[in-house]
A tleap script that builds the chain and sets N, CA, C and O, in Angstrom:
source leaprc.protein.ff14SB
mol = sequence {
  NMET ASP ILE LYS GLU THR VAL ILE MET CYS
  CYS ARG GLU ILE ILE GLU LYS SER ARG GLY
  ASN ILE GLU VAL ASP MET ASP THR ALA ILE
  SER ARG ASP LYS GLY ILE ASP SER LEU GLY
  ILE VAL ASN LEU VAL LEU GLU LEU GLU ASP
  LYS PHE GLY VAL GLU LEU ASP ASN TYR LEU
  ALA ASP ILE ARG LYS CYS GLU THR ILE ARG
  ASP LEU VAL ASP VAL MET THR GLY ILE VAL
  GLU LYS CLYS
}
set mol.1.N position { 118.156 113.646 68.966 }
set mol.1.CA position { 119.535 113.719 69.437 }
set mol.1.C position { 120.383 114.399 68.355 }
set mol.1.O position { 120.264 114.078 67.172 }
set mol.2.N position { 121.223 115.323 68.764 }
set mol.2.CA position { 122.030 116.039 67.779 }
set mol.2.C position { 123.348 115.316 67.488 }
set mol.2.O position { 123.653 114.292 68.099 }
set mol.3.N position { 124.104 115.850 66.570 }
set mol.3.CA position { 125.347 115.208 66.134 }
set mol.3.C position { 126.323 115.060 67.294 }
set mol.3.O position { 126.881 113.983 67.502 }
set mol.4.N position { 126.527 116.120 68.038 }
set mol.4.CA position { 127.461 116.086 69.170 }
set mol.4.C position { 127.072 114.999 70.166 }
set mol.4.O position { 127.907 114.178 70.544 }
set mol.5.N position { 125.826 114.988 70.588 }
set mol.5.CA position { 125.364 113.989 71.556 }
set mol.5.C position { 125.507 112.572 71.024 }
set mol.5.O position { 125.896 111.660 71.754 }
set mol.6.N position { 125.192 112.395 69.753 }
set mol.6.CA position { 125.269 111.064 69.149 }
set mol.6.C position { 126.710 110.571 69.074 }
set mol.6.O position { 126.980 109.412 69.388 }
set mol.7.N position { 127.641 111.433 68.661 }
set mol.7.CA position { 129.052 111.043 68.579 }
set mol.7.C position { 129.586 110.715 69.965 }
set mol.7.O position { 130.273 109.708 70.136 }
set mol.8.N position { 129.282 111.545 70.956 }
set mol.8.CA position { 129.741 111.270 72.321 }
set mol.8.C position { 129.176 109.952 72.822 }
set mol.8.O position { 129.898 109.161 73.430 }
set mol.9.N position { 127.896 109.705 72.574 }
set mol.9.CA position { 127.272 108.465 73.011 }
set mol.9.C position { 127.946 107.252 72.364 }
set mol.9.O position { 128.224 106.262 73.040 }
set mol.10.N position { 128.207 107.329 71.067 }
set mol.10.CA position { 128.855 106.215 70.368 }
set mol.10.C position { 130.265 105.974 70.906 }
set mol.10.O position { 130.664 104.831 71.128 }
set mol.11.N position { 131.010 107.051 71.113 }
set mol.11.CA position { 132.369 106.914 71.661 }
set mol.11.C position { 132.324 106.316 73.065 }
set mol.11.O position { 133.120 105.439 73.400 }
set mol.12.N position { 131.393 106.794 73.878 }
set mol.12.CA position { 131.258 106.290 75.249 }
set mol.12.C position { 130.985 104.783 75.242 }
set mol.12.O position { 131.574 104.035 76.021 }
set mol.13.N position { 130.088 104.347 74.356 }
set mol.13.CA position { 129.755 102.916 74.277 }
set mol.13.C position { 130.985 102.081 73.916 }
set mol.13.O position { 131.221 101.030 74.512 }
set mol.14.N position { 131.760 102.545 72.952 }
set mol.14.CA position { 132.953 101.804 72.524 }
set mol.14.C position { 133.987 101.780 73.645 }
set mol.14.O position { 134.584 100.739 73.919 }
set mol.15.N position { 134.200 102.914 74.289 }
set mol.15.CA position { 135.183 102.997 75.377 }
set mol.15.C position { 134.762 102.115 76.544 }
set mol.15.O position { 135.594 101.413 77.118 }
set mol.16.N position { 133.492 102.141 76.901 }
set mol.16.CA position { 133.019 101.338 78.028 }
set mol.16.C position { 133.161 99.846 77.764 }
set mol.16.O position { 133.409 99.073 78.690 }
set mol.17.N position { 133.005 99.437 76.515 }
set mol.17.CA position { 133.170 98.019 76.181 }
set mol.17.C position { 134.597 97.546 76.433 }
set mol.17.O position { 134.812 96.406 76.843 }
set mol.18.N position { 135.575 98.423 76.188 }
set mol.18.CA position { 136.967 97.996 76.333 }
set mol.18.C position { 137.600 98.428 77.654 }
set mol.18.O position { 138.502 97.752 78.147 }
set mol.19.N position { 137.152 99.533 78.233 }
set mol.19.CA position { 137.813 100.086 79.418 }
set mol.19.C position { 136.937 100.225 80.643 }
set mol.19.O position { 137.425 100.588 81.713 }
set mol.20.N position { 135.651 99.943 80.509 }
set mol.20.CA position { 134.751 100.143 81.644 }
set mol.20.C position { 134.205 101.562 81.661 }
set mol.20.O position { 134.334 102.305 80.688 }
set mol.21.N position { 133.602 101.921 82.764 }
set mol.21.CA position { 132.952 103.221 82.895 }
set mol.21.C position { 133.986 104.313 83.136 }
set mol.21.O position { 134.508 104.446 84.243 }
set mol.22.N position { 134.281 105.093 82.103 }
set mol.22.CA position { 135.275 106.162 82.157 }
set mol.22.C position { 134.609 107.458 81.697 }
set mol.22.O position { 133.787 107.448 80.780 }
set mol.23.N position { 134.960 108.556 82.327 }
set mol.23.CA position { 134.420 109.866 81.936 }
set mol.23.C position { 134.833 110.189 80.502 }
set mol.23.O position { 136.004 110.077 80.138 }
set mol.24.N position { 133.862 110.588 79.707 }
set mol.24.CA position { 134.097 110.927 78.305 }
set mol.24.C position { 133.512 112.308 78.054 }
set mol.24.O position { 132.350 112.562 78.372 }
set mol.25.N position { 134.323 113.209 77.478 }
set mol.25.CA position { 133.831 114.532 77.114 }
set mol.25.C position { 134.417 114.925 75.763 }
set mol.25.O position { 135.094 114.121 75.123 }
set mol.26.N position { 134.163 116.144 75.332 }
set mol.26.CA position { 134.586 116.599 74.008 }
set mol.26.C position { 136.101 116.592 73.827 }
set mol.26.O position { 136.589 116.459 72.704 }
set mol.27.N position { 136.845 116.731 74.912 }
set mol.27.CA position { 138.298 116.779 74.811 }
set mol.27.C position { 138.975 115.435 75.080 }
set mol.27.O position { 140.202 115.359 75.157 }
set mol.28.N position { 138.185 114.389 75.222 }
set mol.28.CA position { 138.743 113.057 75.406 }
set mol.28.C position { 139.475 112.640 74.137 }
set mol.28.O position { 138.922 112.694 73.038 }
set mol.29.N position { 140.723 112.225 74.305 }
set mol.29.CA position { 141.479 111.712 73.160 }
set mol.29.C position { 140.891 110.366 72.763 }
set mol.29.O position { 140.614 109.519 73.611 }
set mol.30.N position { 140.710 110.190 71.495 }
set mol.30.CA position { 140.036 108.986 71.019 }
set mol.30.C position { 140.871 107.735 71.263 }
set mol.30.O position { 140.334 106.716 71.698 }
set mol.31.N position { 142.162 107.789 70.994 }
set mol.31.CA position { 142.941 106.562 71.175 }
set mol.31.C position { 143.978 106.641 72.289 }
set mol.31.O position { 144.220 105.643 72.967 }
set mol.32.N position { 144.588 107.785 72.493 }
set mol.32.CA position { 145.661 107.854 73.485 }
set mol.32.C position { 145.165 107.689 74.917 }
set mol.32.O position { 145.600 106.778 75.622 }
set mol.33.N position { 144.263 108.557 75.351 }
set mol.33.CA position { 143.822 108.561 76.745 }
set mol.33.C position { 142.977 107.355 77.115 }
set mol.33.O position { 143.236 106.677 78.109 }
set mol.34.N position { 141.989 107.104 76.321 }
set mol.34.CA position { 140.982 106.126 76.712 }
set mol.34.C position { 141.106 104.788 76.013 }
set mol.34.O position { 140.452 103.818 76.393 }
set mol.35.N position { 141.940 104.737 74.996 }
set mol.35.CA position { 142.259 103.451 74.405 }
set mol.35.C position { 141.224 102.835 73.503 }
set mol.35.O position { 140.876 101.668 73.682 }
set mol.36.N position { 140.717 103.576 72.536 }
set mol.36.CA position { 139.917 102.933 71.505 }
set mol.36.C position { 140.912 102.334 70.526 }
set mol.36.O position { 141.586 103.058 69.793 }
set mol.37.N position { 141.003 101.014 70.515 }
set mol.37.CA position { 141.956 100.350 69.636 }
set mol.37.C position { 141.420 100.303 68.211 }
set mol.37.O position { 140.342 100.824 67.930 }
set mol.38.N position { 142.173 99.679 67.320 }
set mol.38.CA position { 141.781 99.675 65.906 }
set mol.38.C position { 140.444 98.976 65.685 }
set mol.38.O position { 139.658 99.407 64.841 }
set mol.39.N position { 140.175 97.919 66.420 }
set mol.39.CA position { 138.881 97.243 66.309 }
set mol.39.C position { 137.774 98.157 66.835 }
set mol.39.O position { 136.676 98.194 66.280 }
set mol.40.N position { 138.064 98.882 67.891 }
set mol.40.CA position { 137.102 99.836 68.431 }
set mol.40.C position { 136.779 100.931 67.441 }
set mol.40.O position { 135.630 101.361 67.336 }
set mol.41.N position { 137.798 101.391 66.704 }
set mol.41.CA position { 137.572 102.427 65.684 }
set mol.41.C position { 136.651 101.883 64.584 }
set mol.41.O position { 135.755 102.584 64.114 }
set mol.42.N position { 136.880 100.634 64.180 }
set mol.42.CA position { 136.009 100.013 63.171 }
set mol.42.C position { 134.575 99.959 63.696 }
set mol.42.O position { 133.634 100.305 62.982 }
set mol.43.N position { 134.413 99.527 64.939 }
set mol.43.CA position { 133.076 99.465 65.527 }
set mol.43.C position { 132.452 100.849 65.646 }
set mol.43.O position { 131.251 101.013 65.437 }
set mol.44.N position { 133.266 101.840 65.982 }
set mol.44.CA position { 132.779 103.214 66.077 }
set mol.44.C position { 132.290 103.706 64.723 }
set mol.44.O position { 131.223 104.313 64.631 }
set mol.45.N position { 133.060 103.449 63.676 }
set mol.45.CA position { 132.662 103.869 62.325 }
set mol.45.C position { 131.351 103.192 61.927 }
set mol.45.O position { 130.460 103.836 61.374 }
set mol.46.N position { 131.234 101.906 62.206 }
set mol.46.CA position { 129.998 101.191 61.872 }
set mol.46.C position { 128.805 101.758 62.637 }
set mol.46.O position { 127.715 101.907 62.085 }
set mol.47.N position { 129.021 102.069 63.897 }
set mol.47.CA position { 127.959 102.648 64.721 }
set mol.47.C position { 127.548 104.032 64.203 }
set mol.47.O position { 126.360 104.347 64.131 }
set mol.48.N position { 128.535 104.847 63.846 }
set mol.48.CA position { 128.236 106.177 63.309 }
set mol.48.C position { 127.490 106.078 61.983 }
set mol.48.O position { 126.563 106.848 61.729 }
set mol.49.N position { 127.893 105.134 61.141 }
set mol.49.CA position { 127.179 104.929 59.872 }
set mol.49.C position { 125.716 104.596 60.130 }
set mol.49.O position { 124.818 105.119 59.470 }
set mol.50.N position { 125.495 103.720 61.100 }
set mol.50.CA position { 124.142 103.299 61.434 }
set mol.50.C position { 123.322 104.455 62.011 }
set mol.50.O position { 122.178 104.669 61.609 }
set mol.51.N position { 123.900 105.187 62.940 }
set mol.51.CA position { 123.172 106.278 63.604 }
set mol.51.C position { 122.828 107.421 62.651 }
set mol.51.O position { 121.748 108.005 62.740 }
set mol.52.N position { 123.740 107.735 61.747 }
set mol.52.CA position { 123.536 108.877 60.863 }
set mol.52.C position { 123.045 108.495 59.467 }
set mol.52.O position { 122.693 109.372 58.678 }
set mol.53.N position { 123.016 107.206 59.155 }
set mol.53.CA position { 122.548 106.770 57.845 }
set mol.53.C position { 123.438 107.234 56.711 }
set mol.53.O position { 122.953 107.584 55.635 }
set mol.54.N position { 124.748 107.238 56.953 }
set mol.54.CA position { 125.709 107.668 55.935 }
set mol.54.C position { 126.767 106.588 55.726 }
set mol.54.O position { 127.028 105.769 56.608 }
set mol.55.N position { 127.354 106.606 54.564 }
set mol.55.CA position { 128.471 105.723 54.228 }
set mol.55.C position { 129.758 106.493 54.501 }
set mol.55.O position { 129.961 107.572 53.944 }
set mol.56.N position { 130.625 105.956 55.348 }
set mol.56.CA position { 131.823 106.683 55.764 }
set mol.56.C position { 133.111 106.215 55.091 }
set mol.56.O position { 134.192 106.692 55.438 }
set mol.57.N position { 133.015 105.292 54.136 }
set mol.57.CA position { 134.217 104.770 53.477 }
set mol.57.C position { 135.098 105.877 52.903 }
set mol.57.O position { 136.322 105.796 53.003 }
set mol.58.N position { 134.515 106.886 52.317 }
set mol.58.CA position { 135.289 107.960 51.698 }
set mol.58.C position { 135.860 108.945 52.714 }
set mol.58.O position { 136.621 109.844 52.355 }
set mol.59.N position { 135.494 108.776 53.970 }
set mol.59.CA position { 135.921 109.713 55.012 }
set mol.59.C position { 136.828 109.073 56.063 }
set mol.59.O position { 137.154 109.709 57.065 }
set mol.60.N position { 137.235 107.834 55.848 }
set mol.60.CA position { 138.031 107.123 56.850 }
set mol.60.C position { 139.347 107.830 57.164 }
set mol.60.O position { 139.774 107.844 58.318 }
set mol.61.N position { 139.990 108.410 56.170 }
set mol.61.CA position { 141.245 109.126 56.411 }
set mol.61.C position { 141.003 110.311 57.339 }
set mol.61.O position { 141.804 110.571 58.237 }
set mol.62.N position { 139.904 111.028 57.127 }
set mol.62.CA position { 139.564 112.157 57.993 }
set mol.62.C position { 139.253 111.687 59.410 }
set mol.62.O position { 139.657 112.325 60.381 }
set mol.63.N position { 138.545 110.588 59.525 }
set mol.63.CA position { 138.193 110.053 60.841 }
set mol.63.C position { 139.442 109.593 61.578 }
set mol.63.O position { 139.571 109.821 62.781 }
set mol.64.N position { 140.360 108.950 60.873 }
set mol.64.CA position { 141.604 108.481 61.521 }
set mol.64.C position { 142.472 109.631 62.019 }
set mol.64.O position { 143.245 109.456 62.961 }
set mol.65.N position { 142.355 110.798 61.403 }
set mol.65.CA position { 143.132 111.962 61.825 }
set mol.65.C position { 142.586 112.597 63.111 }
set mol.65.O position { 143.277 113.391 63.750 }
set mol.66.N position { 141.373 112.257 63.481 }
set mol.66.CA position { 140.748 112.857 64.662 }
set mol.66.C position { 141.490 112.434 65.921 }
set mol.66.O position { 141.689 111.246 66.172 }
set mol.67.N position { 141.890 113.408 66.694 }
set mol.67.CA position { 142.587 113.124 67.947 }
set mol.67.C position { 141.644 113.140 69.141 }
set mol.67.O position { 141.851 112.403 70.105 }
set mol.68.N position { 140.615 113.969 69.083 }
set mol.68.CA position { 139.664 114.068 70.191 }
set mol.68.C position { 138.252 113.844 69.687 }
set mol.68.O position { 137.991 113.826 68.484 }
set mol.69.N position { 137.357 113.675 70.635 }
set mol.69.CA position { 135.954 113.543 70.271 }
set mol.69.C position { 135.476 114.826 69.605 }
set mol.69.O position { 134.640 114.773 68.703 }
set mol.70.N position { 135.985 115.968 70.027 }
set mol.70.CA position { 135.633 117.254 69.403 }
set mol.70.C position { 135.981 117.229 67.908 }
set mol.70.O position { 135.192 117.678 67.076 }
set mol.71.N position { 137.162 116.703 67.575 }
set mol.71.CA position { 137.562 116.590 66.164 }
set mol.71.C position { 136.587 115.704 65.397 }
set mol.71.O position { 136.197 116.016 64.272 }
set mol.72.N position { 136.201 114.601 66.019 }
set mol.72.CA position { 135.275 113.671 65.372 }
set mol.72.C position { 133.904 114.313 65.176 }
set mol.72.O position { 133.268 114.116 64.141 }
set mol.73.N position { 133.449 115.075 66.161 }
set mol.73.CA position { 132.182 115.793 66.027 }
set mol.73.C position { 132.250 116.746 64.836 }
set mol.73.O position { 131.306 116.830 64.051 }
set mol.74.N position { 133.360 117.460 64.700 }
set mol.74.CA position { 133.532 118.395 63.582 }
set mol.74.C position { 133.481 117.672 62.235 }
set mol.74.O position { 132.829 118.138 61.301 }
set mol.75.N position { 134.170 116.534 62.140 }
set mol.75.CA position { 134.181 115.758 60.892 }
set mol.75.C position { 132.774 115.248 60.584 }
set mol.75.O position { 132.291 115.366 59.458 }
set mol.76.N position { 132.126 114.679 61.601 }
set mol.76.CA position { 130.790 114.121 61.378 }
set mol.76.C position { 129.778 115.219 61.040 }
set mol.76.O position { 128.868 114.990 60.244 }
set mol.77.N position { 129.922 116.384 61.623 }
set mol.77.CA position { 129.028 117.500 61.303 }
set mol.77.C position { 129.158 117.842 59.815 }
set mol.77.O position { 128.152 118.027 59.130 }
set mol.78.N position { 130.381 117.926 59.322 }
set mol.78.CA position { 130.603 118.207 57.908 }
set mol.78.C position { 130.008 117.135 57.005 }
set mol.78.O position { 129.442 117.446 55.957 }
set mol.79.N position { 130.136 115.886 57.406 }
set mol.79.CA position { 129.623 114.775 56.602 }
set mol.79.C position { 128.099 114.770 56.590 }
set mol.79.O position { 127.477 114.650 55.535 }
set mol.80.N position { 127.516 114.900 57.753 }
set mol.80.CA position { 126.049 114.830 57.871 }
set mol.80.C position { 125.404 116.016 57.161 }
set mol.80.O position { 124.347 115.866 56.548 }
set mol.81.N position { 126.019 117.176 57.234 }
set mol.81.CA position { 125.443 118.351 56.586 }
set mol.81.C position { 125.502 118.259 55.065 }
set mol.81.O position { 124.723 118.920 54.379 }
set mol.82.N position { 126.418 117.445 54.527 }
set mol.82.CA position { 126.517 117.257 53.074 }
set mol.82.C position { 125.422 116.353 52.529 }
set mol.82.O position { 125.049 116.457 51.361 }
set mol.83.N position { 124.906 115.465 53.374 }
set mol.83.CA position { 123.950 114.463 52.865 }
set mol.83.C position { 122.598 114.994 52.581 }
set mol.83.O position { 121.719 114.246 52.152 }
savepdb mol mol.pdb
quit
């Protein structure tokens, strides 16, 4: 599974836990449209750390700036490629 697919899958899981089955794509807003709350963001970060085997503490500011899943994919691509 590639970075894009993994990030979308993780976001979908978090969104479905709080909002039910909702369409999720690259342009889905992470918090505005679909409502990933602050606890959901924490769970998303933990899930991404687990899936990619990286520590994201130093990147939390970048992750919080992400408005869409596309933005998050871009951030995670940069992080994963550095490791």
